[in-house]
C-alpha positions in Angstrom: 108.8 64.8 58.8 106.5 65.6 61.8 102.8 65.4 61.2 101.8 67.0 64.4 99.7 70.1 64.3 101.3 73.4 65.3 99.4 74.9 68.2 97.5 78.0 67.5 98.9 81.3 68.9 96.7 82.7 71.6 95.9 86.5 71.1 97.5 88.7 73.8 95.0 90.2 76.2 94.9 94.0 75.9 95.6 95.8 79.2 92.9 98.1 80.3 93.5 101.8 79.8 93.5 103.5 83.2 92.5 107.1 83.9 95.7 108.9 85.1 93.8 110.9 87.7 91.4 108.5 89.4 93.2 105.3 88.4 90.0 103.6 87.4 89.6 102.0 83.9 88.7 104.7 81.4 85.3 103.3 80.9 84.6 103.5 84.6 86.3 106.9 85.2 84.8 108.7 88.3 86.5 112.1 87.7 83.2 113.7 86.7 81.8 112.9 90.1 84.7 114.1 92.3 83.9 117.0 94.7 86.6 119.2 96.0 86.7 120.1 99.7 89.2 122.4 101.3 90.2 122.6 104.9 93.0 123.5 107.2 93.6 120.1 108.8 96.0 117.6 107.1 94.8 114.0 106.8 97.6 111.3 107.0 96.6 107.8 106.0 99.1 105.1 107.1 98.4 102.3 104.7 99.0 98.5 105.0 100.8 97.3 101.9 98.0 94.8 101.0 95.4 97.5 101.2 97.3 99.6 98.7 96.6 96.9 96.1 92.9 96.5 96.9 90.7 97.7 94.0 88.0 98.8 96.5 90.3 100.8 98.7 88.6 104.1 99.7 91.7 106.0 100.8 92.7 107.0 97.3 89.1 108.1 96.6 89.3 110.4 99.6 92.6 111.9 98.4 90.8 112.8 95.2 88.3 114.9 97.1 90.5 116.4 99.8 93.9 117.8 98.6 95.5 117.9 102.0 95.6 114.1 102.2 98.8 112.1 102.3 98.9 108.3 102.0 102.0 106.8 103.6 103.0 103.2 103.1 103.4 101.6 106.6 106.1 99.2 105.2 108.2 102.1 103.9 110.5 103.0 106.8 111.8 106.2 105.2 108.3 107.5 104.5 107.2 106.5 108.0 110.1 108.3 109.6 109.4 111.4 107.4 105.8 111.3 108.6 106.7 111.3 112.3 109.0 114.3 111.7 106.0 116.3 110.4 103.5 115.6 113.2 103.6 116.5 116.9 101.8 115.0 119.8 100.2 118.4 120.7 98.6 119.0 117.3 97.8 115.5 116.1 95.1 112.9 116.8 95.0 109.3 115.7 91.6 107.8 114.9 91.9 104.6 116.7 89.9 103.0 119.6 92.8 102.5 122.0 92.2 101.8 125.7 92.7 105.5 126.5 90.9 107.0 123.5 88.3 109.7 123.9 85.1 110.2 121.9 85.8 112.6 119.0 82.4 114.1 119.5 83.2 115.4 123.0 86.6 117.0 122.3 86.8 120.4 124.0 86.9 123.6 121.9 90.5 124.4 122.8 91.7 121.0 121.8 89.9 121.1 118.5 91.4 124.5 117.7 94.9 123.1 118.1 94.5 120.1 115.8 96.5 120.3 112.6 96.7 116.6 111.7 94.3 113.6 111.7 95.9 110.2 111.3 94.1 107.0 110.1 95.3 103.4 109.8 94.2 102.0 106.5 93.8 98.2 106.5 91.5 95.5 107.9 90.9 95.7 111.6 93.5 93.0 112.5 96.1 94.8 110.3 95.3 98.2 111.8 95.6 96.8 115.3 98.9 95.3 114.4 100.2 98.6 113.0 99.3 100.3 116.2 100.9 97.7 118.4 104.2 97.3 116.5 104.9 101.0 116.1 105.6 102.7 119.5 105.6 106.1 117.9 101.9 105.8 117.1 101.2 105.0 120.8 102.5 108.5 121.7 99.7 110.2 119.8 96.4 111.1 121.3 93.7 108.7 120.2 90.1 109.4 119.6 87.2 107.1 118.8 83.7 107.5 117.3 80.8 107.5 119.8 78.0 108.0 117.3 79.3 107.8 113.7 77.0 107.9 110.7 76.0 104.5 109.3 78.5 103.1 106.8 77.4 102.6 103.2 80.4 100.5 102.3 78.4 97.3 101.7 80.7 96.3 98.8 83.3 95.1 101.4 82.8 93.0 104.5 82.9 94.9 107.8 83.8 93.5 111.3 80.6 95.1 112.8 77.7 97.4 111.9 79.5 100.5 113.3 82.7 100.0 111.2 83.5 102.8 108.7 85.6 102.8 105.6 88.7 105.0 105.6 87.0 107.6 103.5 84.0 107.7 105.8 86.1 107.8 108.9 88.2 110.7 107.5 85.1 112.6 106.4 83.5 112.2 109.8 86.7 113.2 111.6 86.9 116.4 109.5 83.3 117.2 110.3 84.0 116.9 114.0 87.4 118.6 114.2 87.6 120.7 111.1 84.0 122.0 111.0 83.6 121.0 107.4 80.6 119.8 105.5 81.4 116.4 103.9 78.1 115.4 102.5 79.4 115.9 98.9 82.2 113.4 99.6 79.8 110.9 101.0 77.6 111.3 97.9 80.6 110.8 95.7 81.5 107.6 97.6 77.9 106.4 97.3 77.9 106.8 93.6 81.3 105.0 93.2 80.1 102.1 95.3 76.8 102.0 93.3 78.9 101.7 90.1 81.2 99.0 91.6 78.2 97.1 93.1 76.4 96.9 89.8 79.4 95.1 88.3 79.7 92.5 91.1 78.2 89.0 90.6 75.5 88.1 93.2 77.8 85.6 94.8 80.3 88.3 95.7 77.9 90.7 97.3 78.0 91.0 101.1 75.3 93.1 102.7 75.6 94.3 106.3 
């Protein structure tokens, strides 16, 4: 007869209950803070597959605030093909600092009036650059850059430089320049979410710009 002790059964960890709207844990739900902004321009966010899994990703937060936002997985060929069928070169701008991009702040009035779509690449800078270089169809779109963007408040994630903006901040500034929208409520919402996330980070994980 065996005299060995039977190992104790470890209790199963309970999965956190997530809010079905904001996709945050119920105890950290941000729905009460979400502002709703309406505009005529559609925002398309082409997202790197690793960014989609990032808990601090700001694209999904922007989609909560601005209904005409579509997040497209860059690795989904069918979704990407569908996206390119819905945008045209004459009514679309890509927020990307290419060699031929123009400052968004100096776009002429006629050009602004014709814009129906703003496209952003959601990922780290190396991933965004790779997306642009490996997809020839992106290179056919007019590109614009930011000459004097507002300072980023996305300190919870590392940035490549002091002028870098999160996807949410870039989309908000793009709509201010091209859509004549006031996006201060969206920035405030983002600030409050970051403050909540920041308070839960250990000091060793905090990276200030």
